N, CA, C and O of each residue as an XYZ file, in Angstrom:
376
protein
N       2.391     71.826    101.288
C       2.634     72.154    102.539
C       2.731     73.427    102.395
O       3.949     73.551    102.266
N       2.038     75.059    102.288
C       2.136     75.885    102.238
C       2.821     77.110    102.980
O       2.086     77.762    103.721
N       4.497     77.596    102.830
C       4.542     78.485    104.416
C       5.610     77.610    104.578
O       6.574     78.047    105.207
N       5.661     76.339    104.104
C       6.597     75.613    104.844
C       8.269     75.390    104.355
O       8.505     75.882    103.252
N       9.355     74.763    104.987
C      10.491     74.665    105.006
C      10.357     73.643    103.427
O      10.880     73.886    102.339
N       9.742     72.838    103.697
C       9.747     71.806    102.863
C       8.475     71.542    101.612
O       7.321     71.577    102.039
N       8.615     71.356    100.527
C       7.655     71.393     99.436
C       7.477     69.729     99.121
O       8.457     69.002     99.278
N       6.586     69.340     98.812
C       6.286     67.709     99.304
C       4.430     67.754     98.497
O       3.578     68.588     98.801
N       4.180     66.200     97.093
C       3.948     66.134     96.442
C       4.063     64.745     96.144
O       5.042     64.000     96.193
N       2.894     64.542     95.832
C       2.850     62.544     95.330
C       2.371     63.019     93.703
O       2.121     64.188     93.409
N       2.311     62.011     92.858
C       2.408     62.255     91.196
C       1.639     61.223     91.091
O       1.688     60.262     91.859
N       1.265     61.277     90.627
C       0.144     59.518     89.949
C       0.150     58.496     89.760
O      -0.792     57.705     89.798
N       1.953     58.210     89.354
C       2.039     56.965     89.246
C       3.321     56.231     90.424
O       4.057     55.265     90.224
N       3.188     57.296     91.897
C       3.556     56.965     92.873
C       4.658     57.454     93.453
O       4.811     57.241     94.656
N       5.478     58.076     92.843
C       6.770     58.895     93.275
C       6.352     59.949     94.344
O       5.259     60.423     94.036
N       6.691     60.307     95.127
C       6.852     61.149     96.526
C       7.874     62.378     95.833
O       8.797     62.001     95.111
N       7.675     63.800     96.075
C       8.517     65.012     95.829
C       8.852     65.422     97.505
O       8.215     66.281     98.116
N       9.765     64.772     97.977
C       9.376     65.813     99.180
C      11.021     67.114     98.569
O      12.012     66.579     98.071
N      10.986     68.266     98.698
C      11.752     69.060     98.135
C      12.291     70.500     99.276
O      11.446     71.347     99.566
N      13.649     70.607     99.793
C      13.295     71.246    100.658
C      13.772     72.769    100.006
O      14.422     72.980     98.983
N      13.187     73.766    101.014
C      12.440     74.965     99.913
C      13.008     76.008    100.487
O      12.347     77.040    100.375
N      14.378     76.135    101.281
C      14.963     77.369    101.748
C      16.670     77.249    101.403
O      17.738     77.043    101.980
N      16.217     77.479    100.298
C      17.645     78.163     99.193
C      18.855     78.695     99.583
O      20.037     78.362     99.487
N      17.962     80.009    100.250
C      18.472     80.985    100.676
C      19.218     80.865    101.533
O      20.290     81.461    101.433
N      18.965     80.098    102.641
C      20.839     79.603    103.519
C      21.048     77.789    103.224
O      21.108     76.744    103.871
N      21.097     78.217    101.967
C      21.449     76.940    101.348
C      20.770     75.978    101.844
O      21.500     75.014    101.614
N      19.720     75.528    102.453
C      18.716     74.525    102.867
C      19.543     74.528    104.374
O      20.448     73.708    104.221
N      19.595     74.886    105.253
C      20.141     74.911    106.120
C      19.129     74.094    106.743
O      18.096     74.212    106.084
N      18.937     73.155    107.930
C      17.973     72.111    108.806
C      17.745     73.577    109.954
O      18.635     74.388    110.210
N      16.486     73.608    110.445
C      15.849     74.178    111.628
C      15.213     73.465    112.168
O      15.328     72.271    111.888
N      14.064     73.980    113.394
C      13.288     72.883    114.157
C      12.110     73.083    112.831
O      11.363     72.110    112.722
N      11.944     73.856    112.149
C      10.467     73.666    111.487
C      10.757     73.110    110.349
O       9.803     72.679    109.701
N      12.243     72.950    109.740
C      12.537     71.942    108.455
C      12.468     70.569    109.550
O      11.764     69.641    109.150
N      12.831     70.475    110.265
C      12.413     69.055    110.966
C      10.994     68.920    111.105
O      10.582     67.851    110.654
N      10.355     69.471    111.460
C       9.181     68.981    111.523
C       8.501     69.161    110.386
O       7.702     68.254    110.155
N       8.552     70.163    109.467
C       8.102     69.610    108.236
C       8.030     68.129    107.782
O       7.037     67.480    107.454
N       9.677     67.660    107.861
C       9.766     66.981    107.637
C       9.394     65.324    107.602
O       9.349     64.505    106.684
N       9.129     65.233    109.203
C       8.540     64.441    109.897
C       6.903     64.905    109.824
O       6.605     65.002    111.014
N       6.308     65.070    109.433
C       5.208     65.605    109.431
C       5.183     64.648    107.543
O       4.198     64.076    107.076
N       6.314     64.755    106.984
C       6.431     64.436    105.085
C       6.038     62.501    105.412
O       5.058     61.877    105.005
N       7.187     61.993    106.251
C       7.791     60.844    106.597
C       6.195     60.320    107.184
O       5.795     59.281    106.659
N       5.547     60.773    107.915
C       4.265     60.359    108.307
C       3.116     60.377    107.861
O       2.105     59.913    108.388
N       3.256     61.090    106.544
C       2.096     61.144    105.171
C       2.708     59.951    104.699
O       1.927     59.011    104.547
N       3.974     59.732    104.411
C       4.752     58.257    103.339
C       4.098     57.450    103.871
O       3.265     56.754    103.291
N       4.450     57.392    105.446
C       4.516     55.894    105.752
C       2.347     55.049    105.705
O       1.855     53.924    105.621
N       1.808     56.511    105.827
C       0.282     55.692    105.351
C      -0.620     56.343    104.498
O      -1.820     56.618    104.510
N       0.411     56.513    103.697
C      -0.147     56.856    102.050
C       0.235     55.497    101.106
O       1.382     55.193    100.778
N      -1.133     54.673    100.708
C      -0.682     53.446    100.064
C      -0.958     53.794     98.876
O      -1.427     52.908     98.161
N      -0.712     55.548     98.115
C      -0.429     55.391     97.244
C       1.127     55.773     97.273
O       1.454     56.133     96.142
N       1.829     55.804     97.861
C       2.854     56.494     97.675
C       4.266     54.830     98.047
O       4.603     54.045     98.934
N       4.530     55.160     96.795
C       5.935     53.754     95.838
C       6.982     53.894     96.507
O       7.527     52.949     97.078
N       7.681     55.855     96.546
C       8.854     55.911     96.633
C       8.946     57.174     96.711
O       8.112     57.843     96.101
N       9.894     57.772     97.416
C       9.975     58.725     97.880
C      11.045     59.627     97.568
O      11.941     59.316     98.353
N      11.477     60.664     96.784
C      12.108     61.213     96.152
C      12.772     62.930     96.617
O      12.209     63.970     96.278
N      14.078     62.865     97.454
C      14.244     63.757     98.263
C      15.386     64.578     98.020
O      16.569     64.263     98.142
N      14.836     65.798     97.618
C      15.905     67.081     97.154
C      15.746     68.559     97.347
O      15.113     69.242     98.152
N      16.394     68.773     96.515
C      16.601     70.477     97.135
C      16.097     71.978     95.843
O      15.961     71.906     94.622
N      16.018     72.565     96.295
C      15.734     73.483     95.794
C      17.698     74.278     95.626
O      18.520     74.564     96.496
N      17.740     74.365     94.263
C      19.537     75.229     95.014
C      19.421     76.614     94.762
O      18.619     77.097     93.964
N      20.174     77.205     95.401
C      20.663     78.564     95.445
C      21.446     79.116     94.473
O      22.563     78.612     94.355
N      21.169     79.983     93.774
C      21.916     80.531     92.060
C      23.244     80.540     92.382
O      23.900     79.884     91.573
N      23.933     81.071     93.319
C      25.593     81.051     93.259
C      26.024     79.417     94.048
O      27.151     78.934     93.943
N      25.000     78.811     94.741
C      25.614     77.310     95.010
C      25.563     76.511     93.320
O      26.394     75.705     92.901
N      24.508     76.954     92.677
C      24.459     76.136     91.485
C      25.811     76.885     90.559
O      26.553     76.037     90.064
N      26.180     78.252     90.293
C      27.365     78.813     89.653
C      29.017     77.777     90.259
O      30.061     77.507     89.664
N      28.543     77.474     91.608
C      29.755     76.722     92.164
C      29.867     75.404     92.041
O      30.954     74.847     92.192
N      28.854     74.808     91.778
C      28.452     73.614     91.363
C      29.213     73.488     90.401
O      30.399     73.182     90.527
N      28.328     73.824     88.702
C      29.179     73.541     88.150
C      30.401     74.038     88.011
O      30.824     73.444     87.019
N      31.590     75.058     88.540
C      32.846     75.034     88.249
C      33.265     74.201     88.492
O      34.148     73.697     87.798
N      32.590     73.404     90.163
C      33.475     72.392     90.485
C      33.775     71.072     90.035
O      34.790     70.421     90.281
N      32.110     70.520     88.881
C      32.102     69.489     88.719
C      32.834     69.738     87.347
O      33.419     68.730     86.950
N      32.945     70.852     86.519
C      34.386     71.036     85.513
C      35.474     71.207     85.545
O      36.293     71.118     84.630
N      35.706     71.650     87.314
C      37.577     70.908     87.366
C      37.589     69.575     87.543
O      38.351     68.881     86.869
N      36.626     68.953     88.607
C      36.314     67.307     89.101
C      36.590     66.742     87.493
O      37.653     66.145     87.322
N      35.526     66.935     86.127
C      35.982     66.138     85.050
C      37.114     66.467     83.667
O      37.367     65.822     82.650
N      37.792     68.235     84.388
C      39.142     67.511     83.528
C      40.139     66.510     84.088
O      40.775     65.756     83.351
N      40.298     66.523     85.821
C      41.064     66.176     86.179
C      42.879     66.986     86.464
O      43.524     67.735     85.730
N      43.127     66.542     87.505
C      44.552     67.192     87.881
C      45.405     66.953     86.388
O      45.172     65.981     85.669
N      46.319     67.897     86.088
C      47.299     68.008     84.880
C      48.564     66.225     85.059
O      49.171     65.722     86.005
N      48.475     66.029     84.265
C      49.166     64.891     83.788
C      50.682     64.759     84.761
O      51.049     64.030     85.683
N      51.254     65.833     84.021
C      52.309     66.328     84.575
C      52.972     66.193     86.505
O      53.991     65.828     87.092
N      51.373     66.852     86.895
C      51.111     66.838     88.165
C      51.405     65.105     88.906
O      52.293     64.773     89.692
N      50.283     64.243     88.289
C      50.162     63.118     88.529
C      51.236     62.217     88.738
O      51.273     61.322     89.582
N      52.307     62.586     87.718
C      53.173     61.575     87.728
C      54.331     62.017     88.941
O      55.164     61.250     89.424
N      54.137     63.490     89.296
C      55.115     63.649     89.918
C      54.797     63.079     91.554
O      55.593     63.032     92.492
N      53.691     62.769     91.530
C      53.278     62.522     92.617
C      53.733     60.524     93.055
O      54.320     60.019     94.012
N      53.111     59.945     91.830
C      53.336     58.725     92.287
C      54.777     58.441     92.616
O      55.838     59.005     92.351
N      54.367     57.160     93.418
C      55.484     56.218     94.113
C      56.111     55.507     93.109
O      55.477     54.995     92.187
N      57.982     55.398     93.282
C      58.518     54.583     92.379
C      57.887     52.999     92.544
O      57.597     52.779     93.720
N      57.768     52.500     92.149
C      57.323     51.011     92.432
C      58.466     50.228     92.760
O      59.524     50.462     92.176
N      58.395     49.350     93.596
C      59.253     48.546     94.250
C      59.592     47.318     92.915
O      58.842     46.718     92.145
N      60.982     47.319     93.098
C      61.958     47.439     91.810
C      62.826     45.885     92.455
O      63.744     45.522     91.720
N      62.608     45.083     93.614
C      63.229     43.761     93.549
C      64.160     44.323     94.564
O      63.915     45.269     95.314
N      65.446     43.507     94.487
C      66.885     44.027     95.491
C      67.357     44.939     94.450
O      68.380     45.601     94.625
């Protein structure tokens, strides 16, 4: 699908890949994108060689930088002192 909002290919092992190809606008949808996706889904539906469809995106460089920074923060978690402050006291009985 040259010049399309999506890239589509079917590998020899039956795995089809649909890649959103608008990284400059963070892969935002528009009418052309929807039409392209529907065309791909129609092919998948009628193509006996396709066993599964993998949907992915072409990342924007800035988006990748932000995603890596966010992943690093999530992996680290909040400071333990901050977690302790947020805990509610447990019920101690009467």
